[in-house]
Backbone as CSV, one residue per row, in Angstrom:
resi,resn,N_x,N_y,N_z,CA_x,CA_y,CA_z,C_x,C_y,C_z
1,MET,0.827,-1.179,0.000,0.000,0.000,0.000,0.877,1.251,0.000
2,ALA,1.805,1.309,-0.900,2.647,2.491,-1.044,1.784,3.669,-1.479
3,ASP,2.284,4.866,-1.263,1.497,6.013,-1.736,1.706,6.174,-3.243
4,VAL,1.085,7.186,-3.815,1.128,7.370,-5.270,2.564,7.485,-5.769
5,ALA,3.383,8.274,-5.089,4.787,8.428,-5.512,5.512,7.095,-5.476
6,GLY,5.226,6.280,-4.470,5.853,4.965,-4.371,5.438,4.050,-5.498
7,HIS,4.150,4.081,-5.856,3.687,3.241,-6.960,4.261,3.716,-8.295
8,ILE,4.374,5.008,-8.479,5.005,5.537,-9.700,6.469,5.106,-9.744
9,ALA,7.148,5.191,-8.612,8.564,4.819,-8.548,8.768,3.347,-8.864
10,VAL,7.954,2.478,-8.269,8.115,1.040,-8.509,7.708,0.701,-9.947
11,GLY,6.672,1.359,-10.468,6.309,1.160,-11.871,7.449,1.550,-12.798
12,ALA,8.068,2.688,-12.519,9.214,3.134,-13.328,10.396,2.184,-13.164
13,LEU,10.560,1.646,-11.969,11.631,0.676,-11.726,11.405,-0.595,-12.552
14,PHE,10.176,-1.080,-12.584,9.850,-2.265,-13.374,10.017,-2.001,-14.872
15,ALA,9.927,-0.750,-15.294,10.004,-0.405,-16.718,11.436,-0.170,-17.208
16,ILE,12.410,-0.223,-16.345,13.802,0.016,-16.749,14.242,-0.874,-17.918
17,PRO,13.853,-2.140,-17.986,14.280,-2.963,-19.133,13.864,-2.413,-20.495
18,ALA,12.907,-1.510,-20.533,12.491,-0.921,-21.819,13.675,-0.300,-22.549
19,TRP,14.621,0.256,-21.817,15.788,0.893,-22.443,16.658,-0.120,-23.171
20,PHE,16.557,-1.389,-22.802,17.372,-2.421,-23.433,16.682,-3.059,-24.639
21,PHE,15.382,-2.828,-24.765,14.629,-3.403,-25.877,14.339,-2.394,-26.986
22,TRP,14.212,-1.129,-26.628,13.801,-0.139,-27.615,14.643,1.112,-27.530
23,SER,14.599,1.879,-28.586,15.287,3.165,-28.593,14.469,4.161,-27.769
24,ARG,14.895,5.405,-27.754,14.322,6.407,-26.839,12.809,6.561,-26.914
25,ARG,12.289,6.850,-28.068,10.843,7.121,-28.172,9.983,5.949,-27.708
26,PRO,10.206,4.759,-28.224,9.385,3.636,-27.756,9.566,3.364,-26.265
27,ALA,10.795,3.498,-25.779,11.030,3.268,-24.354,10.233,4.260,-23.512
28,ILE,10.202,5.513,-23.928,9.453,6.530,-23.187,7.958,6.223,-23.207
29,VAL,7.443,5.808,-24.351,6.018,5.443,-24.441,5.736,4.251,-23.529
30,PHE,6.586,3.238,-23.587,6.412,2.047,-22.756,6.448,2.412,-21.273
31,ILE,7.408,3.211,-20.885,7.547,3.618,-19.487,6.320,4.420,-19.044
32,GLY,5.832,5.303,-19.899,4.635,6.084,-19.571,3.419,5.199,-19.342
33,ILE,3.210,4.228,-20.217,2.074,3.313,-20.054,2.246,2.482,-18.780
34,THR,3.466,2.048,-18.520,3.731,1.257,-17.322,3.435,2.056,-16.064
35,ILE,3.873,3.299,-16.017,3.649,4.129,-14.840,2.160,4.395,-14.635
36,ILE,1.449,4.691,-15.708,0.004,4.927,-15.584,-0.700,3.665,-15.101
37,SER,-0.337,2.524,-15.666,-1.000,1.281,-15.259,-0.586,0.833,-13.860
38,ALA,0.510,1.370,-13.341,0.906,1.068,-11.964,-0.101,1.623,-10.961
39,LEU,-0.924,2.552,-11.397,-1.931,3.142,-10.512,-3.295,2.464,-10.648
40,LEU,-3.482,1.626,-11.666,-4.784,1.005,-11.933,-5.325,0.124,-10.804
41,PRO,-4.513,-0.674,-10.129,-5.096,-1.500,-9.068,-5.791,-0.695,-7.958
42,ASP,-5.376,0.525,-7.747,-6.049,1.342,-6.731,-7.373,1.912,-7.222
43,SER,-7.798,1.505,-8.412,-9.124,1.921,-8.886,-10.210,1.381,-7.961
44,ASP,-9.874,0.368,-7.157,-10.857,-0.151,-6.208,-11.266,0.893,-5.174
45,LEU,-10.416,1.862,-4.916,-10.767,2.943,-3.985,-11.946,3.759,-4.502
46,TYR,-12.071,3.827,-5.824,-13.190,4.558,-6.434,-14.356,3.627,-6.754
47,LEU,-14.033,2.419,-7.162,-15.077,1.454,-7.496,-15.923,1.077,-6.280
48,ARG,-15.319,1.073,-5.105,-16.082,0.686,-3.915,-17.130,1.712,-3.515
49,LYS,-16.996,2.913,-4.062,-18.037,3.923,-3.822,-19.301,3.592,-4.606
50,VAL,-19.123,2.929,-5.736,-20.256,2.524,-6.575,-20.698,1.102,-6.234
51,PHE,-19.725,0.236,-5.991,-19.992,-1.171,-5.669,-19.486,-1.450,-4.255
52,PRO,-20.348,-1.386,-3.257,-19.918,-1.531,-1.860,-19.241,-2.867,-1.522
53,THR,-19.434,-3.887,-2.337,-18.805,-5.181,-2.044,-17.321,-5.213,-2.390
54,ILE,-16.861,-4.262,-3.162,-15.441,-4.192,-3.521,-14.680,-3.581,-2.350
55,HIS,-13.563,-4.202,-2.004,-12.734,-3.656,-0.924,-11.308,-3.452,-1.421
56,HIS,-10.601,-2.564,-0.724,-9.227,-2.281,-1.099,-8.376,-3.536,-0.896
57,HIS,-7.464,-3.768,-1.791,-6.603,-4.953,-1.853,-7.402,-6.193,-2.228
58,GLY,-8.531,-5.983,-2.869,-9.364,-7.103,-3.299,-9.024,-7.535,-4.707
59,VAL,-10.046,-7.671,-5.529,-9.894,-8.243,-6.863,-8.955,-7.428,-7.763
60,THR,-8.877,-6.130,-7.572,-7.993,-5.322,-8.424,-6.520,-5.456,-8.044
61,HIS,-6.251,-6.164,-6.965,-4.872,-6.395,-6.545,-4.498,-7.869,-6.714
62,THR,-4.962,-8.461,-7.814,-4.676,-9.870,-8.089,-3.986,-10.017,-9.443
63,LEU,-3.341,-11.151,-9.632,-2.741,-11.445,-10.932,-3.820,-11.601,-12.000
64,LEU,-4.990,-12.056,-11.601,-6.108,-12.149,-12.538,-6.430,-10.768,-13.115
65,PHE,-6.533,-9.766,-12.258,-6.791,-8.400,-12.702,-5.653,-7.916,-13.594
66,THR,-4.420,-8.222,-13.209,-3.245,-7.803,-13.981,-3.289,-8.384,-15.395
67,VAL,-3.611,-9.657,-15.493,-3.691,-10.293,-16.808,-4.839,-9.699,-17.623
68,LEU,-6.006,-9.515,-16.991,-7.149,-8.936,-17.701,-6.851,-7.517,-18.182
69,VAL,-6.236,-6.712,-17.330,-5.876,-5.340,-17.715,-4.911,-5.354,-18.891
70,SER,-3.943,-6.259,-18.860,-2.961,-6.292,-19.959,-3.606,-6.761,-21.257
71,LEU,-4.479,-7.747,-21.179,-5.147,-8.226,-22.394,-6.127,-7.189,-22.948
72,ILE,-6.943,-6.616,-22.087,-7.923,-5.622,-22.540,-7.220,-4.343,-22.981
73,GLY,-6.265,-3.878,-22.176,-5.523,-2.667,-22.552,-4.747,-2.846,-23.841
74,GLY,-4.098,-4.014,-23.992,-3.365,-4.300,-25.225,-4.287,-4.381,-26.431
75,ALA,-5.458,-5.009,-26.247,-6.419,-5.129,-27.355,-6.970,-3.769,-27.766
76,ILE,-7.320,-2.948,-26.788,-7.818,-1.603,-27.108,-6.730,-0.799,-27.813
77,ALA,-5.514,-0.870,-27.295,-4.400,-0.156,-27.924,-4.155,-0.643,-29.348
78,ALA,-4.283,-1.956,-29.571,-4.062,-2.520,-30.906,-5.095,-2.030,-31.909
79,VAL,-6.272,-1.685,-31.437,-7.320,-1.178,-32.329,-7.198,0.332,-32.505
80,VAL,-6.904,1.036,-31.424,-6.965,2.498,-31.422,-5.642,3.168,-31.793
81,LEU,-4.514,2.602,-31.389,-3.245,3.328,-31.458,-2.334,3.140,-32.674
82,PRO,-2.430,2.083,-33.461,-1.414,1.922,-34.511,-1.233,3.133,-35.430
83,ASP,-2.316,3.709,-35.929,-2.179,4.853,-36.836,-1.537,6.043,-36.127
84,TYR,-1.978,6.312,-34.909,-1.424,7.427,-34.137,0.067,7.213,-33.867
85,LEU,0.429,6.022,-33.400,1.835,5.739,-33.114,2.688,5.813,-34.372
86,ASN,2.163,5.308,-35.478,2.915,5.328,-36.731,3.121,6.745,-37.251
87,GLN,2.140,7.625,-37.063,2.253,8.995,-37.571,3.030,9.903,-36.633
88,LYS,2.750,9.817,-35.336,3.311,10.790,-34.387,4.573,10.322,-33.676
89,TRP,4.660,9.043,-33.349,5.760,8.592,-32.526,6.813,7.797,-33.273
90,PHE,6.400,6.943,-34.210,7.345,6.071,-34.883,7.192,6.154,-36.397
91,PRO,7.387,7.325,-36.989,7.180,7.441,-38.441,8.187,6.634,-39.252
92,GLU,9.306,6.245,-38.647,10.322,5.499,-39.388,9.978,4.020,-39.517
93,ARG,8.928,3.582,-38.840,8.557,2.168,-38.897,7.043,2.030,-38.814
94,SER,6.497,1.157,-39.584,5.060,0.910,-39.556,4.759,-0.234,-38.592
95,LEU,4.036,0.078,-37.514,3.697,-0.932,-36.513,2.393,-1.624,-36.877
96,ASP,2.403,-2.943,-36.791,1.148,-3.666,-37.013,0.411,-3.808,-35.678
97,ARG,-0.813,-4.276,-35.745,-1.651,-4.389,-34.547,-1.082,-5.375,-33.530
98,GLU,-0.498,-6.451,-34.012,0.077,-7.450,-33.101,1.223,-6.849,-32.286
99,THR,2.075,-6.079,-32.930,3.183,-5.445,-32.227,2.679,-4.453,-31.192
100,VAL,1.672,-3.663,-31.551,1.099,-2.700,-30.599,0.464,-3.441,-29.428
101,PHE,-0.210,-4.560,-29.702,-0.827,-5.357,-28.643,0.225,-5.853,-27.652
102,VAL,1.301,-6.442,-28.165,2.356,-6.972,-27.306,3.046,-5.840,-26.545
103,PHE,3.353,-4.775,-27.240,4.034,-3.621,-26.644,3.203,-3.029,-25.502
104,CYS,1.967,-2.667,-25.771,1.110,-2.028,-24.764,0.648,-3.018,-23.703
105,GLY,0.312,-4.232,-24.114,-0.099,-5.245,-23.144,1.000,-5.544,-22.141
106,SER,2.234,-5.588,-22.593,3.374,-5.814,-21.688,3.527,-4.666,-20.698
107,ALA,3.342,-3.451,-21.182,3.438,-2.284,-20.295,2.327,-2.308,-19.245
108,PHE,1.109,-2.627,-19.667,0.003,-2.734,-18.706,0.284,-3.826,-17.674
109,PHE,0.811,-4.948,-18.133,1.101,-6.051,-17.219,2.158,-5.652,-16.194
110,LEU,3.261,-5.104,-16.666,4.335,-4.717,-15.748,3.890,-3.653,-14.751
111,GLY,3.119,-2.683,-15.224,2.662,-1.626,-14.330,1.762,-2.158,-13.227
112,SER,0.783,-2.959,-13.602,-0.132,-3.518,-12.601,0.605,-4.469,-11.656
113,LEU,1.521,-5.259,-12.199,2.304,-6.172,-11.369,3.184,-5.398,-10.386
114,SER,3.738,-4.292,-10.834,4.579,-3.486,-9.944,3.774,-2.953,-8.763
115,HIS,2.520,-2.631,-8.998,1.655,-2.137,-7.919,1.477,-3.209,-6.846
116,ILE,1.188,-4.423,-7.286,0.999,-5.523,-6.337,2.287,-5.762,-5.557
117,PHE,3.418,-5.740,-6.249,4.709,-5.934,-5.600,4.961,-4.851,-4.549
118,ALA,4.705,-3.594,-4.897,4.912,-2.496,-3.942,4.012,-2.661,-2.724
119,ASP,2.778,-3.071,-2.956,1.875,-3.276,-1.822,2.327,-4.448,-0.956
120,MET,2.932,-5.455,-1.553,3.433,-6.577,-0.756,4.600,-6.150,0.125
121,LEU,5.331,-5.138,-0.305,6.466,-4.648,0.490,6.062,-3.669,1.577
122,SER,4.874,-3.091,1.443,4.538,-2.003,2.362,3.150,-2.102,2.971
123,ALA,2.511,-3.238,2.869,1.162,-3.359,3.414,1.226,-3.425,4.941
124,PRO,0.707,-2.401,5.605,0.753,-2.416,7.071,-0.283,-3.382,7.647
125,ASP,-0.120,-3.676,8.918,-1.036,-4.586,9.593,-2.472,-4.079,9.588
126,ILE,-2.647,-2.772,9.499,-3.990,-2.199,9.550,-4.709,-2.265,8.206
127,ALA,-3.972,-2.593,7.143,-4.570,-2.655,5.804,-5.306,-3.969,5.620
128,SER,-6.275,-3.944,4.698,-6.942,-5.200,4.383,-5.935,-6.128,3.713
129,ARG,-6.151,-7.418,3.880,-5.165,-8.386,3.410,-5.053,-8.404,1.887
130,LEU,-3.889,-8.754,1.443,-3.570,-8.796,0.021,-3.587,-10.250,-0.432
131,GLU,-4.376,-10.559,-1.460,-4.492,-11.926,-1.975,-4.207,-11.926,-3.473
132,PRO,-2.948,-11.720,-3.881,-2.634,-11.573,-5.304,-2.888,-12.809,-6.154
133,LEU,-2.942,-13.981,-5.553,-3.141,-15.204,-6.333,-4.594,-15.667,-6.352
134,TRP,-5.502,-14.854,-5.823,-6.918,-15.201,-5.875,-7.347,-15.242,-7.336
135,PRO,-8.128,-16.126,-7.798,-8.909,-17.184,-7.148,-8.182,-18.526,-7.056
136,LEU,-6.932,-18.599,-7.492,-6.197,-19.864,-7.431,-5.847,-20.246,-5.995
137,VAL,-5.433,-19.261,-5.222,-5.098,-19.478,-3.817,-5.961,-18.516,-3.018
138,ASN,-6.787,-19.074,-2.170,-7.687,-18.241,-1.381,-7.032,-17.967,-0.033
139,GLY,-6.512,-16.799,0.128,-5.849,-16.421,1.369,-4.635,-15.573,1.072
140,GLN,-4.189,-14.915,2.110,-3.052,-14.015,1.975,-1.773,-14.814,1.809
141,ILE,-0.933,-14.352,0.899,0.392,-14.947,0.779,1.353,-14.034,1.514
142,VAL,2.604,-14.288,1.404,3.601,-13.534,2.142,3.567,-12.056,1.786
143,THR,3.490,-11.231,2.799,3.696,-9.798,2.609,4.854,-9.411,3.511
144,LEU,5.689,-8.564,3.004,6.866,-8.133,3.744,6.659,-6.685,4.152
145,ASP,6.699,-6.431,5.407,6.526,-5.062,5.874,7.896,-4.384,5.874
146,VAL,8.439,-4.173,4.658,9.788,-3.654,4.512,9.869,-2.167,4.848
147,TYR,8.872,-1.416,4.432,8.867,0.006,4.739,7.451,0.478,4.994
148,TYR,7.353,1.584,5.732,6.058,2.164,6.036,5.505,2.779,4.758
149,TYR,4.294,2.430,4.405,3.713,2.814,3.114,3.678,4.320,2.882
150,ASN,3.609,5.092,3.928,3.477,6.536,3.768,4.785,7.267,4.061
151,SER,5.895,6.587,3.941,7.200,7.175,4.228,7.660,8.050,3.062
152,PRO,7.696,9.373,3.260,8.153,10.244,2.158,9.597,9.944,1.755
153,LEU,10.429,9.606,2.722,11.828,9.324,2.418,11.945,8.126,1.471
154,VAL,11.224,7.069,1.763,11.289,5.870,0.917,10.623,6.125,-0.431
155,ASN,9.402,6.651,-0.411,8.655,6.828,-1.663,9.325,7.820,-2.606
156,PHE,9.676,8.995,-2.106,10.301,9.998,-2.976,11.779,9.693,-3.217
157,GLY,12.428,9.029,-2.257,13.814,8.611,-2.463,13.918,7.592,-3.584
158,LEU,13.022,6.603,-3.556,13.005,5.600,-4.624,12.650,6.237,-5.965
159,LEU,11.722,7.176,-5.949,11.367,7.875,-7.185,12.573,8.634,-7.741
160,ALA,13.310,9.320,-6.881,14.487,10.073,-7.326,15.554,9.143,-7.904
161,VAL,15.827,8.042,-7.218,16.834,7.085,-7.694,16.412,6.503,-9.041
162,THR,15.136,6.141,-9.145,14.637,5.562,-10.397,14.727,6.561,-11.542
163,LEU,14.401,7.820,-11.278,14.493,8.847,-12.324,15.937,9.053,-12.764
164,VAL,16.870,8.987,-11.838,18.290,9.117,-12.197,18.708,7.943,-13.088
165,ILE,18.291,6.740,-12.753,18.611,5.569,-13.576,18.041,5.747,-14.985
166,HIS,16.792,6.192,-15.061,16.179,6.408,-16.379,16.918,7.490,-17.165
167,ALA,17.327,8.549,-16.491,18.053,9.628,-17.176,19.377,9.113,-17.744
168,VAL,20.094,8.337,-16.961,21.369,7.783,-17.428,21.142,6.876,-18.641
169,LEU,20.142,6.006,-18.550,19.859,5.104,-19.672,19.339,5.862,-20.889
170,TYR,18.609,6.939,-20.673,18.129,7.765,-21.787,19.326,8.331,-22.564
171,TRP,20.309,8.817,-21.857,21.455,9.436,-22.525,22.387,8.402,-23.133
172,GLN,22.386,7.186,-22.640,23.221,6.138,-23.224,22.650,5.660,-24.552
173,ASP,21.361,5.328,-24.581,20.618,4.938,-25.789,21.424,4.068,-26.748
174,GLY,22.034,3.026,-26.241,22.778,2.175,-27.148,22.644,0.697,-26.868
175,TYR,21.664,0.316,-26.094,21.575,-1.064,-25.642,20.534,-1.900,-26.362
176,GLN,19.886,-1.364,-27.351,18.719,-2.010,-27.930,18.968,-3.420,-28.438
177,ILE,18.073,-4.315,-28.046,18.039,-5.678,-28.556,16.995,-5.689,-29.664
178,THR,17.313,-6.240,-30.795,16.309,-6.270,-31.864,15.649,-7.636,-31.892
179,ASP,14.347,-7.599,-32.069,13.581,-8.820,-32.188,12.368,-8.546,-33.062
180,ARG,11.484,-9.503,-33.097,10.298,-9.405,-33.933,9.426,-8.198,-33.567
181,TYR,9.427,-7.839,-32.295,8.574,-6.757,-31.819,9.331,-5.452,-31.613
182,THR,10.492,-5.316,-32.235,11.264,-4.098,-32.108,10.444,-2.917,-32.604
183,VAL,10.489,-1.869,-31.813,9.747,-0.656,-32.144,10.760,0.482,-32.161
184,GLY,10.684,1.337,-33.145,11.570,2.509,-33.157,12.568,2.464,-34.274
185,ARG,13.509,1.569,-34.222,14.511,1.418,-35.282,14.167,0.183,-36.090
186,GLU,14.593,0.200,-37.323,14.424,-1.001,-38.136,15.283,-2.106,-37.549
187,SER,14.744,-3.293,-37.456,15.543,-4.417,-36.959,16.537,-4.837,-38.039
188,SER,17.695,-5.287,-37.593,18.741,-5.651,-38.557,18.778,-7.118,-38.831
């Protein structure tokens, strides 16, 4: 149950490998989607106002939700974004729908997964229990009370460190691995 800055920091931390798969523009897009999706599991805080049976750390904090978000988000992106990405972000390469699906779906998955991971590290005893493997495993799995969820030093410190890592990798821009789903540069 890290605060917003903590979830952004952990989402950005999970997105660091983007610098090794893509050049600058695609990596930035991937990191942005990952950071935004790192906040999605806390949608239960708003959903419970409409649906009283939903509780914090419930269904939106499960791997099931993470997989559904990545599949639905990737599918929507594959329908809506290819033309926009091809014209505005990646004019040097034409992205097909499958590539956009994998690219965006992976970002949604990593972001949502990072949220669950951060909550496992900082869920206090007063918080509702976290059951990330529901419905496969009914009950709380290990949570580590590594840091206090509302610690500005930890949340903003981690955010600062993560931003420095991203800045260094942004300026290096030479690690790209080319594969079938390479975005940005033509694969060799």
